[in-house]
N, C-alpha and C positions, 0 to 999 in steps of 0.2 A: 486484569483490569487495566485499561489504558491510562497512562499518566495524564494529569490535568493539563489541558492545552493552555498555552500562554504562561505557564509557570516556568520562569527562567531556570529554576533549580532542576527541572526535569528535561531541559532541552539538551540533547546530545549532538544534534547536527543543526547548525544555523547557517542558512544560505540566504544572502541578501544582495539583491541587485546584480546577479551574476550574468555575465555575457561570455559567450565563446564564439569568436569569429575566425574562420579559417581563410588563409590566403596570404600572399606576399605583401599586401598593403593593409594589413590588419589595423595598424596604428591610425592610418588615415580614415579607415572605415569606422572605427570606434569613435573618433572625433566627430565625424559627420553624423553618426547616429545620435550622439549626445546633443549636438548643436541643432540638427535639422530634423531629427526624428524620422530618419529614413526607414522604409520598410525593408523586409528581407529581400524582396525582388529588386528594389532600388539599389541596395548594397551590392548585389550581384552585378547589376548593370553598370553601376558607376565605378566600382572598385575591383570587380572580378573576385569578390570575397563571398564566402558562404556563411550565413548566420546559423550556427548550430543551436545555440541557446540564447534567448533574448530576455534580459532583465528578469531572471528567475529568482523568486524569493520563496523559501519554505523553511519550516522547522520540523524536526523529527524528535519526538519525545521519548523519554526512557520507557521501555516496555511496549512500544508501539510498533505495529507493522504498517509501514507507509508505502502504498503502492503508487508508482508513477506509470501512467498508461497513455498510449497514443499510437497512431499508425506509424508505418515505416517512414522515417525522415522527420518525425515530429521533434526529435531532440532528446528523447528519454534516455537512450544509451550514452549519449554525449554527457548529459547531466550527471549520470551516476559515476562516470569516470572522472568528472570534476570533483566529486565529493571526496575521493581519496587521492586526488592530485595525480592520477595517471596521465592527465593532460592539464595544462595550465589555463586558468581563466584569462580572458582578455580584459575583464573588468569585474569588479565586485568583490565580495568577501564571503569566505566559507570558513566556519569555525567548527572544530570537532572538540566537544567537551570544553568549550571556552577558548581553545587555542586556534588562532588563525593559521591555517595550514600553509598558506603562501609564505609565511615568515619562518617556517621550519627549515633547518638545513638538511642536507641529505641523510645524515645519521639519525636526526630526530624524526624525519619523515618515515624512514624505514622502521624505526622503533614503534611509531604510532600505528603503522599498517600492521606490524607483526603482533602488537598487543591489543589494539583496540578495534581493528576492522578486519573482518573476514570477507572474502568475495567468491562468489560462485557464478561462472559464466554459462551461457548456453552450451558451448563446447567445453566440457569439463576438463579437458587436457590432462588426462591421467598418463603417467609414465608407463609405457607398455611392458617394459621389462622389469618392472617392480611389482611386488605383490600388492593386494588391496591394503594390507597393514602398512606396508612401506609407503604407499601413496598417501594414506591417511596421516602418516607421521612426517611427511616430507617438509611441511612448514616448520615443524619443531626441529627437524634436522638442520634446516637452514639457519635457525636461531642458535644452533650449537648445543641443543639439549642432548644429554647422554642417551645412548641407544636404549638401554633398559627402561629409562624414565619415559622417553618419547613413545616407545612401543606400548607401555602401560597406559599412557594417556590416549593413544590412538585406538587401543582396544576398547577403552571405555566409550570413545566417540562412536566407534563402529557398533557397539551395543545399542547406543541411543538411536541409531538409524536402522537397526535390525539386520546387521550384516556380520554378526559375530562368527557365524559358521563359514564365512567366505574370506576370512582374513588371509589365508595362504594362497588364494586363487589369484589369477591375473586378470587385468581389465578385459582382455579378449573373451574371457569366459563369462562375462557379466552382460545382462541385458542393459538397454539404455537407461531404464529407470534405476537399476542397481548402480550403474556408473554415476548417475547424478547423486545417489545417496553417498557414494564414496567422496564425491566432491564436497558435499555438505559436511560429512564427517571430518574431512581435512580442514574445513573452515572452523568447525566446532572444536577441534583438538587444540587450536590456539587459544580457546576460551575468550573470543572477542566480545565486547559489549554490543558491537554493531555488525550486522551481516548484510552485505550488499549482494543482491541476486539479480542478474541480468538475463531475463527470459530463460531461466534454467530448465523449464518443463515444456517449452514450446515445440520441441521436435518429437515429443512422446505421444503415444496413442492416447485417445481421450480417457479411457478407463484408468490407465496407469497415471495419467496426468492428474485426474481428480483425486486419486488416492494420495499422490505425493503432495498435492496442495493441502489436503487435510492434515497429513502427517507433519508437513512443514509448519503449519500454523500451530498445531498442538505442541510440537517440540519447542518452537520458539517461545511460546507462552510459558510452558512448563519450566524452561531454563531461565526465564526472565530476560531474554535477549531483545534487542531492538533490531528492526530490519527495514531496509529499503528494497522493494521488490519491483522490478521493471517488467512490464508486460504490454502486449498489444491487444489483450483480450479483456474486455470489461467484465465478463462473467468471472474470470479468474481473479481480477482485482477485487470484485465484490466478495468472492468466496474467502479471500485471504486477508484483505486489508481492513485496518481500523479506520484509516482515512485514505482518500484517493486524490491524486493530482492528475488532471487531464491536460495533456500537452497537444499543441498544434503549431506547426511552423516555428518551433523553438520557444513558443510562449506557453506559460502555464495559464490555461484558460479558467480553470476552476479547481478549488481544493475543498474537500468536505467528506463527510461520511458517505457511505453508499446510499443511504436513505436520503440525505440532503441532495446529492447529485441527481438521483432518480426523480425526486419529487419537486426539486427546484433547480432545474438546469439553468446555467448562467446565460446560455445563448442557443441559437438554433443548431450549432455544431454539436454541443453536448446533448441537446434534445434528440437529435438524430441518433446519437450513440445509444441512448438509453431507451429508445422507442420500443425495442423488442425485448426488453428485460422484464421478466415476470416479477410482479410486486407482491406476490402472495406471502413470501417469507421475508420480505425486505421492508415494506412499509409498516410502520407501527401505529398503534392506536392514537398516540399523541399527535400524529400527523393528520389523521382523518377525523378527529373528534371536534365537536363544537364545545366552546366553553360552557360551563354550567349556567352562567348568567345569561348568555345568548340563548341557550335552549329554553330556560325558564321564561325569558321575555317573549319568546315567540310561541311557546307551548305551555302557558301557565296552568292549563288544566291537567297536564301530564304529571304523574307522581314518579319522580326519579328513584325514590327509595325502594320501589318495588321492582326495579330493573335488575337483570342479571349483571354481575359486576366483573370487571376485568382490570388489568393493569395498563399503565401507559406504554409498556414495552411489548404488549401482546401484538403479534403480527396479524396480517390480514387473514391468514389461514385459520388462526385460532379464533379470530373474531367471527368468521363465517361459521365455524363449528358451534360457537356459543349462540349465534343468532338462530341457527337451525333448532337449537334446544329450547329457545325462548318462545313464549306466546306473545311477546311484545316486539315492536319493530325498532328497538333501540337497546343499547348497552350502556351501563354506567361505568366510567373510568375512575378508578379509585387510587389515590396516592396518599400515603401516610394516614390511612384510615378515613379520608374524606373524599367525597365525590368531587372531581375537578373538571369533568367534562362528560359528554354524551356522544356516543357513536350511533348515528342513525343508519337505517338501511341504505338510504340514498348516499350518505357520506361514505359508507362502506363500498358501494358500487363505484363512486368517484375514485376511491383509493385503488381499486382494482384496475380501473381504466387509466389511472395516472393523473387524476385531478383531485387532490386532497380537498376535503369539505371545508371550504371557506365562504360558502354562499349564505345569504341571509335566510333563504327558504329552507326549512328543516323537514317539513312533512314528507 
């Protein structure tokens, strides 16, 4: 279950008004951006500086998988590196568990990374002359954990990712997907509250990639971890994420659930992204139903009590199956024992096509 959004007690990562500008004249560029509202292109022309992240604000809640997606150059990988201060922000505030990371000294920052944040990159960077077990235990070794203890913890982490029988092997003996599992085990061994994933599956074959996506989501949820997952693939973000942030040119264009982004894109850029996404298992009854009052006002002769019933969270696929079993052209949506809305055949078709039923005509 995802933590309640906007509950400050559940916020693990709080990123407010963050900028990252690269170049020798960063200070001047930041000043000009704040005073004149320069665009990314103008900053490059006037100051020979590159805007990597522009005024980014987001919050990641406890127990949430938060996906950040965008095309190459959108700023998503820069943003995730700002979240654990691998690079310094030019402006703005980033807090982890209420602590502003820019104010931490070197020792405090190392401790926070070691204890609270695990990170897995696309290139998992396993040590070739160390076994799978030794690679999984490496972070604990750096922290000074005794060998027997760190190997015990690493073995437990390898078991979680299904690599118990490969503990004594070397990275060269593993497939790409298995190497990514070792990287995840290494992150899990430190028992962090937050896992940062930077396109970890993008180089893998589609079948292995989908398998790891499902495994990662199930494992993260079962362990109660929070995660920030970077991807350029909207389908991957939808498959994994509780919420998604879409970035373009360093700007966060929209944040929302997959259903919100697909049914209510913020602009043409997002609409183009979601145009080819199947809505069958994504759009729910609450997005395509008419309110009960609206349905009754326009179809007073229709008896809603005799309709087949469904829940607000039933997806389009389930609604189609129910409609096929019904001799009526509508379904009643029931919540807490009461009918709260009606899904009509026309509304269902709009949902499939990407236009939720918000029209006054119901027939």
